[in-house]
DRENRO-860150 format. One record per residue (C-alpha): residue number from 1; residue in one letter; x, y, z. Coordinates in Angstrom, 3 decimals, always signed. Each point is the difference from the previous one (the first is absolute). Last residue first. Layout:
BEGIN
  num  residuo         u         v         w
  NUM        a         X         Y         Z
...
***
This chain:
BEGIN
  num  residuo         u         v         w
   90        x    +3.076    +4.043   +20.438
   89        x    -0.686    -2.635    -2.691
   88        x    -3.348    -1.125    +1.393
   87        x    -1.361    +3.548    +0.357
   86        x    +0.956    +0.968    -3.569
   85        x    -1.513    -3.211    -1.361
   84        x    -3.290    +0.625    +1.783
   83        x    -0.082    +3.624    -1.189
   82        x    +0.381    -0.853    -3.673
   81        x    +3.255    +0.074    -1.960
   80        x    +0.256    +2.079    -3.200
   79        x    +1.395    -1.994    -2.916
   78        x    +1.099    +1.594    -3.272
   77        x    +0.164    -1.223    -3.605
   76        x    +1.816    +2.131    -2.594
   75        x    -1.314    +1.881    -3.048
   74        x    +2.527    +1.446    -2.380
   73        x    +1.158    +3.176    -1.683
   72        x    +3.296    -0.515    -1.815
   71        x    +3.384    +0.572    +1.596
   70        x    +2.382    +2.074    -2.098
   69        x    +3.701    -0.141    +0.721
   68        x    +2.457    +2.919    +0.069
   67        x    +3.665    -1.000    +0.121
   66        x    +2.022    +1.037    +3.049
   65        x    +1.950    -3.268    -0.524
   64        x    +0.246    -1.299    +3.575
   63        x    -3.054    +1.583    +1.586
   62        x    -2.401    -0.384    -2.943
   61        x    -1.988    +3.185    -0.488
   60        x    -3.792    -0.222    +0.077
   59        x    -2.764    +0.984    -2.409
   58        x    -3.627    -0.542    +0.900
   57        x    -3.215    -1.660    -1.118
   56        x    -2.730    +0.194    +2.610
   55        x    -0.770    -2.797    +2.454
   54        x    -3.519    -1.426    +0.190
   53        x    -0.928    -1.853    +3.165
   52        x    -1.703    -3.368    +0.162
   51        x    -2.036    -1.451    +2.828
   50        x    +0.091    -2.719    +2.632
   49        x    -1.722    +0.871    +3.266
   48        x    +0.477    -1.521    +3.408
   47        x    -0.601    -2.918    +2.338
   46        x    -2.821    +1.201    +2.266
   45        x    -2.516    +0.062    -2.847
   44        x    +1.569    -1.146    -3.253
   43        x    -0.258    +2.814    -2.536
   42        x    +1.103    -0.704    -3.590
   41        x    +0.173    +3.101    -2.227
   40        x    -0.540    +0.104    -3.777
   39        x    +2.464    +0.871    -2.759
   38        x    -0.869    -3.043    -2.114
   37        x    +3.418    -1.506    +0.786
   36        x    -0.810    +0.461    +3.698
   35        x    -3.161    -2.104    -0.353
   34        x    +1.850    -2.682    -1.952
   33        x    +2.759    -0.158    +2.639
   32        x    -2.479    -0.316    +2.886
   31        x    -1.889    -2.727    -1.891
   30        x    +3.279    -1.817    -0.696
   29        x    +0.921    +0.019    +3.690
   28        x    -3.305    -1.512    +1.156
   27        x    -0.021    -2.570    -2.807
   26        x    +3.551    -1.116    +0.792
   25        x    -0.819    -0.282    +3.729
   24        x    -3.162    -2.026    -0.660
   23        x    +1.687    -2.247    -2.583
   22        x    +2.899    -0.670    +2.355
   21        x    -2.419    -0.830    +2.825
   20        x    -1.899    -2.411    -2.257
   19        x    +3.228    -1.765    -1.054
   18        x    +1.318    -0.069    +3.556
   17        x    -3.199    -1.737    +1.079
   16        x    -2.233    +2.060    +2.195
   15        x    -0.410    +0.009    +3.785
   14        x    -0.376    +3.777    +0.072
   13        x    +2.827    +0.381    +2.519
   12        x    +2.265    -2.685    -1.477
   11        x    -0.378    +0.847    -3.684
   10        x    +0.071    +3.737    +0.672
    9        x    +3.300    -0.436    +1.871
    8        x    +1.542    -2.147    -2.748
    7        x    -1.108    +2.471    -2.681
    6        x    +1.514    +2.862    +1.992
    5        x    +3.270    -1.874    +0.417
    4        x    +0.165    -0.622    -3.761
    3        x    -0.724    +3.688    -0.669
    2        x    +2.930    +0.873    +2.219
    1        x    -0.024    +1.150    +3.589
***
């Protein structure tokens, strides 16, 4: 499913115009992204949890050149599925 498909589905099921459905989906996603950018956690009961994880800086060796590369410390988004999702996917 793409974002376009999601907007179409929301439009039909909520009986909204495509424009209103697009705005609702865009707002929902942007709020999740803003919250994660601030380092906070988003918990959606039954669906799952979106959070960020901090990775330490490290040095790795490239396989083909054997050259050492430094990877800077960074924060990455993570998704942990909820129990309802886990049961549905089984």
